[in-house]
N, C-alpha and C positions, 0 to 999 in steps of 0.2 A: 820596512813597515811604512806605511803612509797614512795620513790622517785626512779625513773628508768632514769639514765643518758641517754642523747641522745647527740651524738657527731655531731657537725655541724662545717663547715669550711667556713663560708661566708666571704672570703677575697676578695682582689682586682681582683684575677683571675676570681672568680665566678661572681662578679659584672660586669666584662667585658664581660662575656659569656651572662649575661642577656641583657646587653646593645647591643651587636652584634645581638642577636636574635630579640630584640625589633626593632632595626633600620632596619634590613633586612626584618622583617614582615611588618613594616610600608611602606617601599619601594615597596615590592610586592603588598600590598593592593592598594596602590596609582596607581601603574602601571596597575593593573587589572581594577581599576575604569576608568582609561584613555581608556583602551582597549574596555570596554563594553560600556561606556557612551560618552566619547569625540570623538572617532574615527568614530562612525556611524554619529555624528553630522557633522563632517568634510567631510565625503564622501557625505552626503546629501547637504551640502553646495556647494560642488564642482559641483554636478549634477544639482541643482535647482537654484542656485544663480550666481552671477557674479564672475569673477576671483579674483576681489578685495575683495568681501565679503569672499570668501574661505581663501584668504591669511590673512585677518584680524582675522578671526576665528583661523587659525593655530598659528599666532603669539601670540594672546591672550592666548591660550592654553599653548603654549611654555613658555611663560613668567610667567604664573601662577605656573606651575608645575616644572619648572627647578630648582629654588632655593631650595625648600624642598627636592626634590629627590637628588640633589647633596649633600645636607647636610646629609641626611640619608645614602647614600652610603659612604661618608667620615667617618661618625661615625661608621658604621658597619665595615669597612675595618680596621680603627685604632684599634677598640676594638678587633677584631679578630687577628690582628697582635700582639697585646699585649699578648693575651692568647697563640698564636703560639710560642712566644718567650720563654714561660715557658713549653709548651706542644706541641711537634711537631705533635701530631695527629690532631691539629687544623690547620695545614697549609693548607689542602684542603679547609677549611672554608674561610681562609684569601684569597686564590686565587679566590674562587667562589664569595666572597663578593665584590672584586675589579673588577671582569670580566665585569659586566654591564656597569660600568664607562669607562673601556678601550674599550669596544664594542661600546659605543656611540661616543667616541672621534674618533675612527677609521672608523667606518661604517655609522655613522649618521650625526654627526656635519658638516664635510666638504662637503659631497655630497648631503645632504638634508636639514638639518636644517638651516645652514647658507645662502645657496642659496635662500630658501623660505623667510627667514627673510629680505635678501637683496631686493628681488623682492618687498615685501610689502612696503619697504621704498621708492621705486622708481616707481613713476606713469608710466614712459615711459616704463619700463621693464614689467609692468603689462599688458600693451597694446600689447607688442611684443611677449610675451610668449604664447605658443600653449597650449590649454586647455588639449589636450591629454598628453602633457609633464607633466603638473601639476598632471593629473590623475595618471600617471606612478610613479611620485615621491611620491605621497600619498600612493600608494599601496606598494611601497618599505618601506616607513616609517612604515606603518602598520605591515608588516612582521617582520622588524627589531625590532620594539618596542615589539612585541609579543615574539620574541626570548629572549631578555633581561628580559622580565617579567617571562618567564619560568626558566631562569637561577636563578634569585633571589628566585623564589619559590622553586627550587631544593635545594638552599642553606639551606633553613629552614629545609627540610628533612634530609640533611646531619648533620646539628647541632643536631637535635633530635635523630638521629640514632647513633651518636658517642658512642662508648663503655664506655668512662669515665663518661658519664652521669649516667649509670646504676650502682649504688652502694648501699651500706647499709647506706650511710650517713644520709638520713632522714628516713630510714626505720628500723634502729636499734631499736628493742624493739616494733615494730608495723608492721602491714601488709600494703605494698604499692601496692599490686596488684590492678590493675584497676584505679590507681590514674592517673590524667592528666599528659601527658608527661613532662610538664614544671617543674615537681618536680625534674626531673633528671638534670636540669640546675645547681642545688646546689650540684651535687655529686663531689667527690673528683677528681681533675684533675691530681694531682701528690702527691708523697709521701712527698714532701718538705713543703706543706702548713701546717701551725700550727693549731691545733684543738682548738675550743672554745667550752666549755662545757655548755650545757644548761641542766636544769632538769625539769621534769614534775611531779607534784604532783599526786599521784594515791590515 
């Protein structure tokens, strides 16, 4: 029996990379689910039901998805910022991870989300609001939600394409060709990280 040492370096930086990718992926997956499942329901509700029914549906969707999505964005941004503090090549990831949240705060919350939420709470406003105005606001929300969804999806691509992911860390002594891209999450981000030696019995 012989042993072939394989160097690995699973430290806090690598753990933060995994967390950043997982949180970004969860946010993107949830956002696409909203786009393909919830948005059509809202459009149908606006067309076929009353204004109150539409607003009730929107507020329910908004209240259901906001807490987990905010949490996922916060986790992804903090984890990415930690990695970027050690490896500047991760700075674009941090900026992209934070961008959907900033985009929401600037372009969705004040002009669409809060007004619709306020209308739903006020019966008089529901009666006074024009259905065409609601339709326009819903269309704007749909486009802006899709924009932030694409941004979060692009962030995943940037993470997986970063050069520091492609190294011999898990491939020393074996062939990594064709392996799933997530293997590169564990590649060495910088020279300062200390190695941990594992051995495989051959």
